[in-house]
N, CA, C and O atoms as a CHARMM CRD file, in Angstrom:
* protein
*
  280
    1    1 MET  N    264.00700 -11.27500  60.41800 PROA 1      0.00000
    2    1 MET  CA   263.31900 -10.43000  59.45200 PROA 1      0.00000
    3    1 MET  C    261.98300 -11.03100  59.06800 PROA 1      0.00000
    4    1 MET  O    260.99000 -10.31100  58.96700 PROA 1      0.00000
    5    2 ALA  N    261.93800 -12.32800  58.85100 PROA 2      0.00000
    6    2 ALA  CA   260.69100 -12.96700  58.45200 PROA 2      0.00000
    7    2 ALA  C    259.65800 -12.87700  59.56600 PROA 2      0.00000
    8    2 ALA  O    258.45700 -12.77600  59.31300 PROA 2      0.00000
    9    3 ARG  N    260.14600 -12.91700  60.81300 PROA 3      0.00000
   10    3 ARG  CA   259.22500 -12.83500  61.93800 PROA 3      0.00000
   11    3 ARG  C    258.52900 -11.47800  61.98200 PROA 3      0.00000
   12    3 ARG  O    257.32500 -11.40200  62.23000 PROA 3      0.00000
   13    4 GLY  N    259.28200 -10.41200  61.74300 PROA 4      0.00000
   14    4 GLY  CA   258.69700  -9.07800  61.72300 PROA 4      0.00000
   15    4 GLY  C    257.69100  -8.93100  60.58900 PROA 4      0.00000
   16    4 GLY  O    256.67600  -8.25000  60.73400 PROA 4      0.00000
   17    5 GLY  N    257.97500  -9.56500  59.47200 PROA 5      0.00000
   18    5 GLY  CA   257.04500  -9.52600  58.35600 PROA 5      0.00000
   19    5 GLY  C    255.74300 -10.22500  58.67900 PROA 5      0.00000
   20    5 GLY  O    254.66800  -9.74600  58.31800 PROA 5      0.00000
   21    6 PHE  N    255.83600 -11.36000  59.36300 PROA 6      0.00000
   22    6 PHE  CA   254.62900 -12.08900  59.75700 PROA 6      0.00000
   23    6 PHE  C    253.79300 -11.26600  60.72400 PROA 6      0.00000
   24    6 PHE  O    252.56800 -11.21500  60.61300 PROA 6      0.00000
   25    7 ARG  N    254.46200 -10.62300  61.67300 PROA 7      0.00000
   26    7 ARG  CA   253.74700  -9.79300  62.65400 PROA 7      0.00000
   27    7 ARG  C    253.01400  -8.65600  61.95300 PROA 7      0.00000
   28    7 ARG  O    251.87200  -8.34100  62.29000 PROA 7      0.00000
   29    8 PHE  N    253.67200  -8.05000  60.98700 PROA 8      0.00000
   30    8 PHE  CA   253.03900  -6.96700  60.23500 PROA 8      0.00000
   31    8 PHE  C    251.76200  -7.44700  59.56700 PROA 8      0.00000
   32    8 PHE  O    250.73000  -6.78100  59.65000 PROA 8      0.00000
   33    9 TRP  N    251.82100  -8.60400  58.90100 PROA 9      0.00000
   34    9 TRP  CA   250.65400  -9.08200  58.17300 PROA 9      0.00000
   35    9 TRP  C    249.52800  -9.51000  59.10700 PROA 9      0.00000
   36    9 TRP  O    248.35300  -9.37000  58.76500 PROA 9      0.00000
   37   10 VAL  N    249.87300 -10.02800  60.27600 PROA 10     0.00000
   38   10 VAL  CA   248.83300 -10.37300  61.26200 PROA 10     0.00000
   39   10 VAL  C    248.14500  -9.10300  61.75300 PROA 10     0.00000
   40   10 VAL  O    246.91700  -9.04500  61.82400 PROA 10     0.00000
   41   11 LEU  N    248.93100  -8.09400  62.08900 PROA 11     0.00000
   42   11 LEU  CA   248.34600  -6.82600  62.53900 PROA 11     0.00000
   43   11 LEU  C    247.54300  -6.16800  61.42600 PROA 11     0.00000
   44   11 LEU  O    246.49800  -5.56900  61.68200 PROA 11     0.00000
   45   12 PHE  N    248.02100  -6.27500  60.20900 PROA 12     0.00000
   46   12 PHE  CA   247.29400  -5.73000  59.06600 PROA 12     0.00000
   47   12 PHE  C    245.94200  -6.42000  58.90900 PROA 12     0.00000
   48   12 PHE  O    244.93000  -5.75500  58.68900 PROA 12     0.00000
   49   13 ALA  N    245.91700  -7.75700  59.02200 PROA 13     0.00000
   50   13 ALA  CA   244.67000  -8.51400  58.89600 PROA 13     0.00000
   51   13 ALA  C    243.70600  -8.16300  60.02700 PROA 13     0.00000
   52   13 ALA  O    242.50600  -8.01500  59.79500 PROA 13     0.00000
   53   14 VAL  N    244.22300  -8.03000  61.24600 PROA 14     0.00000
   54   14 VAL  CA   243.37000  -7.66500  62.38100 PROA 14     0.00000
   55   14 VAL  C    242.78500  -6.27000  62.17500 PROA 14     0.00000
   56   14 VAL  O    241.60400  -6.04000  62.43700 PROA 14     0.00000
   57   15 GLY  N    243.61200  -5.34700  61.70800 PROA 15     0.00000
   58   15 GLY  CA   243.12300  -3.99400  61.43700 PROA 15     0.00000
   59   15 GLY  C    242.08000  -3.97100  60.33800 PROA 15     0.00000
   60   15 GLY  O    241.10700  -3.22000  60.40700 PROA 15     0.00000
   61   16 LEU  N    242.28600  -4.79400  59.32800 PROA 16     0.00000
   62   16 LEU  CA   241.32300  -4.87400  58.23400 PROA 16     0.00000
   63   16 LEU  C    239.97700  -5.41200  58.70500 PROA 16     0.00000
   64   16 LEU  O    238.92900  -4.90000  58.31200 PROA 16     0.00000
   65   17 VAL  N    240.00100  -6.43400  59.53900 PROA 17     0.00000
   66   17 VAL  CA   238.76300  -6.99600  60.09100 PROA 17     0.00000
   67   17 VAL  C    238.07200  -5.96500  60.99000 PROA 17     0.00000
   68   17 VAL  O    236.85300  -5.80700  60.93200 PROA 17     0.00000
   69   18 ALA  N    238.84900  -5.26900  61.81600 PROA 18     0.00000
   70   18 ALA  CA   238.27300  -4.24200  62.69100 PROA 18     0.00000
   71   18 ALA  C    237.64800  -3.11200  61.87300 PROA 18     0.00000
   72   18 ALA  O    236.57000  -2.62300  62.21100 PROA 18     0.00000
   73   19 ALA  N    238.31800  -2.70000  60.80500 PROA 19     0.00000
   74   19 ALA  CA   237.76800  -1.65300  59.94000 PROA 19     0.00000
   75   19 ALA  C    236.48900  -2.13600  59.26700 PROA 19     0.00000
   76   19 ALA  O    235.54800  -1.36100  59.09800 PROA 19     0.00000
   77   20 GLY  N    236.44600  -3.39500  58.88700 PROA 20     0.00000
   78   20 GLY  CA   235.23600  -3.95600  58.27900 PROA 20     0.00000
   79   20 GLY  C    234.06000  -3.94500  59.24000 PROA 20     0.00000
   80   20 GLY  O    232.94700  -3.57400  58.86700 PROA 20     0.00000
   81   21 PHE  N    234.31200  -4.35700  60.48500 PROA 21     0.00000
   82   21 PHE  CA   233.23900  -4.32200  61.48300 PROA 21     0.00000
   83   21 PHE  C    232.79400  -2.89200  61.77200 PROA 21     0.00000
   84   21 PHE  O    231.60300  -2.63400  61.94400 PROA 21     0.00000
   85   22 GLY  N    233.74700  -1.96400  61.82600 PROA 22     0.00000
   86   22 GLY  CA   233.39900  -0.55900  62.03500 PROA 22     0.00000
   87   22 GLY  C    232.54700  -0.01900  60.89800 PROA 22     0.00000
   88   22 GLY  O    231.57700   0.70200  61.13100 PROA 22     0.00000
   89   23 ALA  N    232.90800  -0.36900  59.66600 PROA 23     0.00000
   90   23 ALA  CA   232.11800   0.06700  58.51000 PROA 23     0.00000
   91   23 ALA  C    230.72600  -0.54000  58.54200 PROA 23     0.00000
   92   23 ALA  O    229.75000   0.12600  58.19600 PROA 23     0.00000
   93   24 LEU  N    230.62500  -1.79600  58.95400 PROA 24     0.00000
   94   24 LEU  CA   229.31700  -2.45300  59.07000 PROA 24     0.00000
   95   24 LEU  C    228.44200  -1.74500  60.08800 PROA 24     0.00000
   96   24 LEU  O    227.26200  -1.50300  59.83400 PROA 24     0.00000
   97   25 ILE  N    229.00700  -1.41500  61.22600 PROA 25     0.00000
   98   25 ILE  CA   228.23400  -0.72600  62.27500 PROA 25     0.00000
   99   25 ILE  C    227.78600   0.64900  61.78700 PROA 25     0.00000
  100   25 ILE  O    226.63500   1.03400  61.99200 PROA 25     0.00000
  101   26 LEU  N    228.69400   1.39500  61.13700 PROA 26     0.00000
  102   26 LEU  CA   228.30800   2.70700  60.61500 PROA 26     0.00000
  103   26 LEU  C    227.23200   2.59600  59.54100 PROA 26     0.00000
  104   26 LEU  O    226.33200   3.43400  59.48100 PROA 26     0.00000
  105   27 ALA  N    227.31200   1.57700  58.69600 PROA 27     0.00000
  106   27 ALA  CA   226.29800   1.38600  57.66200 PROA 27     0.00000
  107   27 ALA  C    224.94400   1.06000  58.27900 PROA 27     0.00000
  108   27 ALA  O    223.91400   1.54500  57.81100 PROA 27     0.00000
  109   28 LEU  N    224.94200   0.24400  59.32400 PROA 28     0.00000
  110   28 LEU  CA   223.68100  -0.07900  60.00100 PROA 28     0.00000
  111   28 LEU  C    223.06700   1.15800  60.65500 PROA 28     0.00000
  112   28 LEU  O    221.86100   1.38300  60.56000 PROA 28     0.00000
  113   29 ILE  N    223.89500   1.95000  61.31300 PROA 29     0.00000
  114   29 ILE  CA   223.39300   3.17600  61.94400 PROA 29     0.00000
  115   29 ILE  C    222.85200   4.12800  60.88500 PROA 29     0.00000
  116   29 ILE  O    221.77600   4.70300  61.05100 PROA 29     0.00000
  117   30 PHE  N    223.60700   4.29400  59.78800 PROA 30     0.00000
  118   30 PHE  CA   223.18800   5.20000  58.72200 PROA 30     0.00000
  119   30 PHE  C    221.87900   4.72900  58.08700 PROA 30     0.00000
  120   30 PHE  O    220.99700   5.54600  57.82400 PROA 30     0.00000
  121   31 SER  N    221.73800   3.42200  57.83600 PROA 31     0.00000
  122   31 SER  CA   220.51000   2.93200  57.20500 PROA 31     0.00000
  123   31 SER  C    219.30600   3.08100  58.14200 PROA 31     0.00000
  124   31 SER  O    218.19900   3.37600  57.69300 PROA 31     0.00000
  125   32 ARG  N    219.52800   2.87700  59.43300 PROA 32     0.00000
  126   32 ARG  CA   218.42300   3.08600  60.39100 PROA 32     0.00000
  127   32 ARG  C    218.00700   4.55500  60.42600 PROA 32     0.00000
  128   32 ARG  O    216.82000   4.86700  60.51300 PROA 32     0.00000
  129   33 ALA  N    218.98000   5.44600  60.35900 PROA 33     0.00000
  130   33 ALA  CA   218.66300   6.87500  60.35900 PROA 33     0.00000
  131   33 ALA  C    217.91200   7.26400  59.08700 PROA 33     0.00000
  132   33 ALA  O    216.99800   8.08800  59.13700 PROA 33     0.00000
  133   34 VAL  N    218.28500   6.68600  57.95900 PROA 34     0.00000
  134   34 VAL  CA   217.59000   6.98900  56.70800 PROA 34     0.00000
  135   34 VAL  C    216.14300   6.52200  56.78700 PROA 34     0.00000
  136   34 VAL  O    215.23700   7.22500  56.33800 PROA 34     0.00000
  137   35 VAL  N    215.92300   5.35500  57.34800 PROA 35     0.00000
  138   35 VAL  CA   214.55300   4.84400  57.48200 PROA 35     0.00000
  139   35 VAL  C    213.74500   5.74000  58.41600 PROA 35     0.00000
  140   35 VAL  O    212.57100   6.01100  58.16200 PROA 35     0.00000
  141   36 ALA  N    214.37500   6.19900  59.49800 PROA 36     0.00000
  142   36 ALA  CA   213.64900   6.99200  60.48900 PROA 36     0.00000
  143   36 ALA  C    213.40500   8.42800  60.01900 PROA 36     0.00000
  144   36 ALA  O    212.30600   8.95400  60.19400 PROA 36     0.00000
  145   37 TRP  N    214.43500   9.07700  59.41400 PROA 37     0.00000
  146   37 TRP  CA   214.33100  10.49700  59.12000 PROA 37     0.00000
  147   37 TRP  C    214.35700  10.82500  57.64100 PROA 37     0.00000
  148   37 TRP  O    214.14900  11.98100  57.27300 PROA 37     0.00000
  149   38 GLY  N    214.59900   9.87000  56.79800 PROA 38     0.00000
  150   38 GLY  CA   214.74700  10.13900  55.37100 PROA 38     0.00000
  151   38 GLY  C    216.16200  10.59600  55.05800 PROA 38     0.00000
  152   38 GLY  O    216.97300  10.81900  55.95700 PROA 38     0.00000
  153   39 PHE  N    216.44200  10.73000  53.77000 PROA 39     0.00000
  154   39 PHE  CA   217.79800  11.10300  53.37200 PROA 39     0.00000
  155   39 PHE  C    218.16700  12.50300  53.84700 PROA 39     0.00000
  156   39 PHE  O    219.26100  12.71500  54.37100 PROA 39     0.00000
  157   40 PHE  N    217.26600  13.45000  53.66800 PROA 40     0.00000
  158   40 PHE  CA   217.58300  14.83500  54.03400 PROA 40     0.00000
  159   40 PHE  C    217.84500  14.96100  55.53000 PROA 40     0.00000
  160   40 PHE  O    218.82900  15.58100  55.93500 PROA 40     0.00000
  161   41 GLY  N    216.99400  14.39300  56.33700 PROA 41     0.00000
  162   41 GLY  CA   217.17600  14.45700  57.79200 PROA 41     0.00000
  163   41 GLY  C    218.45800  13.79400  58.23900 PROA 41     0.00000
  164   41 GLY  O    219.14500  14.29200  59.13100 PROA 41     0.00000
  165   42 THR  N    218.78500  12.66900  57.62100 PROA 42     0.00000
  166   42 THR  CA   220.02000  11.97200  57.96700 PROA 42     0.00000
  167   42 THR  C    221.23700  12.81100  57.62700 PROA 42     0.00000
  168   42 THR  O    222.17400  12.89900  58.42100 PROA 42     0.00000
  169   43 PHE  N    221.23100  13.43000  56.44900 PROA 43     0.00000
  170   43 PHE  CA   222.37200  14.24500  56.07100 PROA 43     0.00000
  171   43 PHE  C    222.46400  15.52500  56.89600 PROA 43     0.00000
  172   43 PHE  O    223.56400  16.02700  57.12400 PROA 43     0.00000
  173   44 VAL  N    221.34300  16.05600  57.34300 PROA 44     0.00000
  174   44 VAL  CA   221.38600  17.22100  58.22800 PROA 44     0.00000
  175   44 VAL  C    222.03700  16.83900  59.55400 PROA 44     0.00000
  176   44 VAL  O    222.89700  17.56400  60.05400 PROA 44     0.00000
  177   45 VAL  N    221.63600  15.71500  60.12100 PROA 45     0.00000
  178   45 VAL  CA   222.23000  15.25600  61.38200 PROA 45     0.00000
  179   45 VAL  C    223.71700  14.96500  61.19200 PROA 45     0.00000
  180   45 VAL  O    224.53300  15.34000  62.03400 PROA 45     0.00000
  181   46 LEU  N    224.07300  14.30200  60.09500 PROA 46     0.00000
  182   46 LEU  CA   225.47200  14.00400  59.82000 PROA 46     0.00000
  183   46 LEU  C    226.28500  15.28600  59.66200 PROA 46     0.00000
  184   46 LEU  O    227.40100  15.37900  60.17100 PROA 46     0.00000
  185   47 ALA  N    225.73700  16.26100  58.96700 PROA 47     0.00000
  186   47 ALA  CA   226.42700  17.54500  58.78800 PROA 47     0.00000
  187   47 ALA  C    226.62500  18.24700  60.12900 PROA 47     0.00000
  188   47 ALA  O    227.69000  18.80900  60.38300 PROA 47     0.00000
  189   48 CYS  N    225.61400  18.22000  60.98300 PROA 48     0.00000
  190   48 CYS  CA   225.73900  18.84100  62.31100 PROA 48     0.00000
  191   48 CYS  C    226.82500  18.15800  63.13700 PROA 48     0.00000
  192   48 CYS  O    227.60900  18.83000  63.80700 PROA 48     0.00000
  193   49 LEU  N    226.87500  16.83400  63.09300 PROA 49     0.00000
  194   49 LEU  CA   227.92100  16.10600  63.81800 PROA 49     0.00000
  195   49 LEU  C    229.30900  16.45900  63.29600 PROA 49     0.00000
  196   49 LEU  O    230.24500  16.62100  64.08000 PROA 49     0.00000
  197   50 LEU  N    229.44600  16.57800  61.98300 PROA 50     0.00000
  198   50 LEU  CA   230.73600  16.93800  61.40700 PROA 50     0.00000
  199   50 LEU  C    231.14400  18.36300  61.76100 PROA 50     0.00000
  200   50 LEU  O    232.32400  18.62900  61.98700 PROA 50     0.00000
  201   51 VAL  N    230.18400  19.27900  61.81200 PROA 51     0.00000
  202   51 VAL  CA   230.48600  20.66200  62.19400 PROA 51     0.00000
  203   51 VAL  C    230.95000  20.72500  63.64900 PROA 51     0.00000
  204   51 VAL  O    231.89200  21.45100  63.96400 PROA 51     0.00000
  205   52 VAL  N    230.30200  19.97600  64.53200 PROA 52     0.00000
  206   52 VAL  CA   230.70900  19.95000  65.93900 PROA 52     0.00000
  207   52 VAL  C    232.11500  19.36200  66.06300 PROA 52     0.00000
  208   52 VAL  O    232.94900  19.90000  66.79100 PROA 52     0.00000
  209   53 PHE  N    232.38000  18.27200  65.36100 PROA 53     0.00000
  210   53 PHE  CA   233.71400  17.67300  65.39100 PROA 53     0.00000
  211   53 PHE  C    234.75900  18.66500  64.87500 PROA 53     0.00000
  212   53 PHE  O    235.82900  18.80100  65.46800 PROA 53     0.00000
  213   54 ALA  N    234.45600  19.35000  63.78600 PROA 54     0.00000
  214   54 ALA  CA   235.39000  20.31400  63.20900 PROA 54     0.00000
  215   54 ALA  C    235.64400  21.47000  64.17100 PROA 54     0.00000
  216   54 ALA  O    236.76700  21.96600  64.26300 PROA 54     0.00000
  217   55 TRP  N    234.61900  21.89800  64.88000 PROA 55     0.00000
  218   55 TRP  CA   234.77900  22.99300  65.83600 PROA 55     0.00000
  219   55 TRP  C    235.72900  22.59200  66.96200 PROA 55     0.00000
  220   55 TRP  O    236.63300  23.35200  67.31200 PROA 55     0.00000
  221   56 PHE  N    235.52700  21.38600  67.53700 PROA 56     0.00000
  222   56 PHE  CA   236.42700  20.90700  68.59200 PROA 56     0.00000
  223   56 PHE  C    237.85200  20.74100  68.07300 PROA 56     0.00000
  224   56 PHE  O    238.81000  21.09900  68.76000 PROA 56     0.00000
  225   57 TYR  N    237.99400  20.20500  66.87900 PROA 57     0.00000
  226   57 TYR  CA   239.31400  20.00600  66.29200 PROA 57     0.00000
  227   57 TYR  C    240.01700  21.35200  66.07800 PROA 57     0.00000
  228   57 TYR  O    241.20300  21.49000  66.37600 PROA 57     0.00000
  229   58 ASP  N    239.28800  22.32800  65.56600 PROA 58     0.00000
  230   58 ASP  CA   239.86900  23.63800  65.31700 PROA 58     0.00000
  231   58 ASP  C    240.28700  24.31200  66.61300 PROA 58     0.00000
  232   58 ASP  O    241.34100  24.94600  66.66500 PROA 58     0.00000
  233   59 ARG  N    239.48100  24.18800  67.65500 PROA 59     0.00000
  234   59 ARG  CA   239.83300  24.78400  68.94600 PROA 59     0.00000
  235   59 ARG  C    241.11200  24.16200  69.48300 PROA 59     0.00000
  236   59 ARG  O    241.97700  24.86300  70.00700 PROA 59     0.00000
  237   60 ARG  N    241.23100  22.84500  69.35300 PROA 60     0.00000
  238   60 ARG  CA   242.43100  22.15900  69.84400 PROA 60     0.00000
  239   60 ARG  C    243.66200  22.60000  69.06200 PROA 60     0.00000
  240   60 ARG  O    244.72100  22.83100  69.64600 PROA 60     0.00000
  241   61 GLN  N    243.52700  22.71700  67.74700 PROA 61     0.00000
  242   61 GLN  CA   244.65700  23.14100  66.92800 PROA 61     0.00000
  243   61 GLN  C    245.02900  24.59000  67.22900 PROA 61     0.00000
  244   61 GLN  O    246.21100  24.93600  67.21500 PROA 61     0.00000
  245   62 ALA  N    244.06200  25.42400  67.49400 PROA 62     0.00000
  246   62 ALA  CA   244.35600  26.83400  67.82500 PROA 62     0.00000
  247   62 ALA  C    245.14600  26.90700  69.12900 PROA 62     0.00000
  248   62 ALA  O    246.07200  27.71000  69.24400 PROA 62     0.00000
  249   63 ARG  N    244.79300  26.08200  70.11000 PROA 63     0.00000
  250   63 ARG  CA   245.54200  26.06400  71.37000 PROA 63     0.00000
  251   63 ARG  C    246.96300  25.57400  71.14400 PROA 63     0.00000
  252   63 ARG  O    247.90500  26.10800  71.73000 PROA 63     0.00000
  253   64 ARG  N    247.12400  24.56800  70.30400 PROA 64     0.00000
  254   64 ARG  CA   248.46800  24.04600  70.01900 PROA 64     0.00000
  255   64 ARG  C    249.31400  25.10500  69.32000 PROA 64     0.00000
  256   64 ARG  O    250.48600  25.28300  69.65200 PROA 64     0.00000
  257   65 ARG  N    248.72800  25.80300  68.36000 PROA 65     0.00000
  258   65 ARG  CA   249.46800  26.84200  67.65300 PROA 65     0.00000
  259   65 ARG  C    249.86100  27.96900  68.61100 PROA 65     0.00000
  260   65 ARG  O    250.97500  28.48800  68.53900 PROA 65     0.00000
  261   66 ALA  N    248.95000  28.34300  69.50500 PROA 66     0.00000
  262   66 ALA  CA   249.24800  29.40400  70.47500 PROA 66     0.00000
  263   66 ALA  C    250.36200  28.96300  71.42800 PROA 66     0.00000
  264   66 ALA  O    251.20800  29.77300  71.80500 PROA 66     0.00000
  265   67 ALA  N    250.36700  27.70100  71.81400 PROA 67     0.00000
  266   67 ALA  CA   251.40500  27.19400  72.71200 PROA 67     0.00000
  267   67 ALA  C    252.76500  27.14100  72.00600 PROA 67     0.00000
  268   67 ALA  O    253.79600  27.37700  72.63600 PROA 67     0.00000
  269   68 GLU  N    252.77300  26.83600  70.72500 PROA 68     0.00000
  270   68 GLU  CA   254.02800  26.78600  69.98100 PROA 68     0.00000
  271   68 GLU  C    254.62500  28.17900  69.77700 PROA 68     0.00000
  272   68 GLU  O    255.84400  28.34700  69.78400 PROA 68     0.00000
  273   69 GLU  N    253.75900  29.17100  69.59600 PROA 69     0.00000
  274   69 GLU  CA   254.23000  30.53400  69.38400 PROA 69     0.00000
  275   69 GLU  C    254.75400  31.15600  70.66300 PROA 69     0.00000
  276   69 GLU  O    255.63800  32.01200  70.61700 PROA 69     0.00000
  277   70 ALA  N    254.22300  30.73900  71.80400 PROA 70     0.00000
  278   70 ALA  CA   254.63000  31.35500  73.07800 PROA 70     0.00000
  279   70 ALA  C    255.96100  30.82300  73.56400 PROA 70     0.00000
  280   70 ALA  O    256.44300  31.23700  74.61800 PROA 70     0.00000
């Protein structure tokens, strides 16, 4: 039991470090975009990316729902 607990905490720490590096990279990209395009331009680009992601996600979910009904 103690071994499984140790494994959990090691994986948790690794995930936390990975999330920290991911947040750092996103912050660097976001700050560079703000410098290049300003706040409004950055948020427009971010909104467009989110809309594209949402469109792909919705299409995938619609196919899954159609497959479940058939």
